[in-house]
N, C-alpha and C positions, 0 to 999 in steps of 0.2 A: 090676672086677666089681661093687663097691659102687655106682658111678655108674650102672651098667646096671640094677641092681635098683630104684633110686629111681624112674625114669620108669615102669617096669613096675608098681611098687606104686601110684604115683599114678594111672596109667591104670586099674588094677583097681579101686581105691577109687572113682574117678570113675564108672566103668562101673556099679558097684553102687549108688552113692548117687544119681546123677542121675535114673535111672528112678523110684526110690522117691519122690523129691521131686516129680517131674513128675506122678506119679499120686496123690499124697496129697491128701486133701480138706482144705482149710484149716479151722481151727476157726471157729465162728460165735460172735459176741458180741452180747448184747442187754442193755439196761438195763430192770430191772423196778422200778417205783416202788411204794412202800407208803405209805399214810396211813390207818391203822386205829386205832379207839378201841374199847376193851372196858371194860365196867363190871362189877366183881366184887362180889357181895354178901358181907357178913361171913360168915366160916366156909367160903367156897368154897375149893377146892383152891388157887386162884391168889391167895387173900387170907387171910393169917394175922391180919389186924387185926379189931377189933370194930366197924368202921365201913366203909361202902362205899368202894371203891377204884376209881379210873379209871386205866386203862393206855392210853397212846397211843404208837404207834411210827410213825415217819415217816422216810423216806429211800429210798435206791435201792440195789439189789443189781445188780452187774455180773456177768452169768452168761456164762461161756465154755464152749461145748460142743465137745469134741474128737470127731472123726468118723473112722471107718476109711475105707478106699479105696472102700467101697460107699456111703458117706454115712450109715452107721448110727452113732448116738451110742455111744461107748465110755466116756466119762468127762465129768463136768461139774465146774466150779469156780465158786463164787459168793463174792463178797466185798462187804461193806457199804461204801457210799460215803456219807459224811456222814449216817450213820444215827443217829437220836436216839430213845431210849426215855425216856418220862416217866411217873412214877406221881404221881397227885395225889389230894388229899382235903382237905376242910375249908379250902379256900383256900390250901393249901400244895402245893408240888411239888418233886420231886427228879428229876434227869435224869442220863443217862449216854450219852456218845457210844460207839457200838458198831462197832468195825472187824471184825466177825465175818467169818470165812471158813469155807466148807463145801465139801467135796469129795464128789461123788456117784460111786460106783463101780458102773457098770452090771453088771459081771460078778458082783459079790458082793451087789448090791442093798443097799448100806450107805451111810449118810451119815457123814462124819467131819468134825467141827468142830475147829478148832485155833486157839489164840491167845486173845486177850482177848475174851470174849464180852460182858461188861458189868462196870462198877464204879460203884456208887452210893455216893457219899461225902457225908457230912453234916459240915460244919465243926464242930469241937469234939468230934465223936463218932468219926469215922473211917468205915471201910467198913461199910455196913449191908446191902448185897446185892451179891454179885460172883460171877462164874464166869469161869475162865480155865483153859487147859490143853488137854485133848483129850477129846472125847466121841465115842462111836460109837453109831449107831442102826441096828439091823438092821431094815430096812423090812418084811421078811417076818414077823418075830415081834413087832416092837415093842420088843424088848429094848434097853436103854440101858446102856452102861458108860461110866465117866468116870474121869479121873485129873487131878489138879491142884487148883487153888483152887476151893472151893465154899463161899461164905458165904451161907446161905439167908436169906430174909426172916425177921426175928425181932422181938423187942420193940423194939429200937433202930430198925428200919425203920418200924414202926408209930408209935413215939414221934415220929419226924421229921414225920409227916403228921397226927398227932392234933390235935384241937381245942385 
């Protein structure tokens, strides 16, 4: 009896799975390159320092979009590939390689970032700016929640770039 059930089970699973695979729309993947520079005045939200700060980000995000059987996007995943963030001022610079990953859930209209987002380390001082863990952004309301490591830019960050 047991040997008879095995082929029936195999046939049933195959009959159910094969059509789903045959009609599924494969995910699409594209590379999006960034090479942006921003200059922040002293006192701006992005600059806690008393001097002008330049921020440069350069790299590529690999974006995979998962589609339903109609070809409608249901979810996206983006991950940084060789992404470099650099802050500079007064002839000095500090940089961080950023392997950031972000999931976009179409159904809930949220972005969820996980893992190491950035770690700026100054020799002899340590971490001067870092974010890692999990953050969620509700795109409808703009509300952000986060958990994990959050070392904001501070006096040590500014001191690393000071004249």
